[in-house]
C-alpha positions as CSV (number, residue, x, y, z in Angstrom):
1,M,-17.3,5.6,-11.3
2,G,-18.9,9.0,-11.2
3,A,-17.2,12.4,-11.1
4,S,-14.0,12.4,-9.1
5,Q,-15.0,15.4,-7.0
6,F,-17.4,13.1,-5.1
7,I,-14.6,10.7,-4.1
8,T,-13.0,11.0,-0.6
9,T,-10.4,8.9,1.1
10,N,-13.4,7.1,2.8
11,T,-14.8,6.0,-0.6
12,L,-11.5,5.0,-2.2
13,E,-11.5,1.2,-2.4
14,S,-8.4,-0.9,-2.4
15,H,-9.4,-2.8,-5.6
16,Y,-9.8,0.4,-7.7
17,I,-7.3,0.5,-10.5
18,L,-5.9,3.9,-11.4
19,S,-4.5,5.0,-14.7
20,K,-2.8,8.2,-15.8
21,N,-4.7,10.9,-17.7
22,N,-3.2,10.8,-21.2
23,K,-3.1,14.6,-21.3
24,I,-0.4,14.9,-18.6
25,Q,3.1,16.2,-19.3
26,I,5.8,15.5,-16.8
27,R,8.9,17.7,-16.5
28,D,11.9,16.8,-14.3
29,E,12.7,19.9,-12.2
30,S,15.8,20.3,-10.0
31,D,16.2,19.0,-6.4
32,N,14.0,15.9,-6.7
33,K,11.0,17.8,-7.9
34,F,8.7,17.0,-10.8
35,L,6.1,19.1,-12.5
36,L,2.9,17.4,-13.6
37,Y,1.0,19.5,-16.0
38,N,-2.6,18.8,-17.1
39,M,-3.0,20.0,-20.6
40,S,-6.8,19.7,-20.3
41,N,-7.2,22.3,-17.5
42,Y,-3.7,23.9,-17.5
43,E,-3.2,23.1,-13.8
44,P,0.4,22.3,-12.7
45,L,1.3,20.2,-9.7
46,V,4.8,20.0,-8.3
47,I,5.6,16.7,-6.6
48,N,8.6,15.0,-5.0
49,S,10.2,11.7,-5.9
50,V,7.8,9.7,-3.7
51,G,4.8,11.4,-5.4
52,K,6.4,10.6,-8.8
53,T,6.7,6.9,-7.8
54,I,3.0,6.9,-6.8
55,F,2.0,8.6,-10.1
56,D,4.1,6.1,-12.1
57,L,2.4,3.2,-10.3
58,C,-0.9,4.5,-11.6
59,D,-0.3,2.6,-14.8
60,G,-3.7,1.0,-15.4
61,E,-2.5,-2.3,-13.9
62,N,-2.0,-1.5,-10.2
63,S,-4.8,-1.2,-7.7
64,I,-4.8,1.3,-4.8
65,G,-4.1,-1.7,-2.5
66,E,-1.2,-2.8,-4.6
67,I,0.3,0.7,-4.6
68,I,0.0,0.9,-0.8
69,E,1.5,-2.5,-0.4
70,F,4.4,-1.5,-2.6
71,F,5.2,1.3,-0.2
72,N,4.8,-0.9,2.9
73,T,7.2,-3.5,1.5
74,T,9.7,-1.5,-0.5
75,Y,10.4,1.5,1.8
76,E,11.3,1.8,5.4
77,Y,9.7,4.7,7.2
78,P,10.9,4.5,10.7
79,N,8.5,7.1,12.1
80,K,5.4,5.9,10.2
81,A,3.2,2.9,10.9
82,G,1.6,1.0,8.1
83,I,-1.7,2.8,8.6
84,E,0.0,6.2,8.3
85,I,1.6,5.1,5.1
86,Q,-1.8,4.0,3.8
87,K,-3.4,7.3,4.7
88,S,-0.6,9.3,3.1
89,V,-0.8,7.3,-0.1
90,E,-4.6,7.5,-0.2
91,E,-4.5,11.3,0.4
92,F,-2.0,11.8,-2.5
93,L,-4.1,9.5,-4.8
94,L,-7.2,11.5,-3.9
95,L,-5.3,14.7,-4.9
96,L,-4.3,13.2,-8.2
97,L,-7.9,12.2,-8.8
98,L,-9.3,15.6,-7.9
99,K,-6.8,17.3,-10.2
100,N,-7.7,14.9,-13.0
101,L,-4.2,13.6,-13.3
102,V,-5.3,10.0,-12.8
103,E,-8.6,8.3,-13.2
104,I,-10.3,5.1,-12.0
105,K,-10.1,2.6,-14.7
106,N,-13.3,0.8,-15.6
107,K,-13.4,-2.8,-14.8
């Protein structure tokens, strides 16, 4: 796949497998917050526990579709339909890609 800045939620495909950038440090902050720090570009990103779960699932084994399915089957979001969960997860994955925290694994 080309440069991540050309990826949008419309071009993310469910079969893409994501893996973490190996230059990321994670620090557990207080109040269910985590700091992801990219040692390549020195950009921090503070995420919550749901974001941390999504980041952890980017293990080089799970596809985008599998990550979305995990949230649809594991958690109950009474005010969100499946399509809203999918959109939220895709938008967060796009953010991780754009910040070079994860990358699309070559097939």
